[in-house]
N, C-alpha and C positions, 0 to 999 in steps of 0.2 A: 460266243456272239449273241449277245442279247438282243431281243425284239426290237429295239431303238435302231440299235445297229444295223441288222437285218433289213430293217424297212429304208431306213438313209442309202445303203448299199444297192438293194433292188431298185428303188428310186434313181439313183445315177446311173446305173447300168442299163435301163430299161427308158429313162426321161418320161416316167411318167411320175405325178405330184407322190409325195408322203401320202396325202389323205388317199389316195387311188390306190395304193399300195397297201396300206393298212386296209382297205375292205378286202381286196383282194386275199391277202395273207390270212384274215381274220375266216372266209368263206372258206380258204383252203385248209384252215387248222380243224372249222368243224365237219367238212367232208372226211379227212384223216381220223378224225375220233369215230366218225359213224363208222369208216370200214376196220377200222381197229376194233370197236366193238363186234363186230360180224366175223371177225375173222377168230379162228380156233387153232390156239399153239403159237409159240414164238417161232416156228419154221412159217406158217403162214403171213405171218406178220413181217419175215423179212422178204417174203418173196412178194409181196403186196408193197412194200418201201422200194424193191428194187424194180418193179414194175413200173414205178410212180417216176423214179429217177429217169427210167428208159422214155417216159411220154414227155418231160421237159428237157432232155437232149435232143429229141425228133423233133423239135419244133425249131 
């Protein structure tokens, strides 16, 4: 799934405009890049991703 397809799907499921979804996904990308840069080792990166998925599922 590319970025355009992701934006369209998120927009459809959330009933939020594609433009607003793009802003949110762009911000999330920056946050994830910063977090990944702060992590040392692949295990810590996977732990962070697992926790992030848990946050989304709990909402």
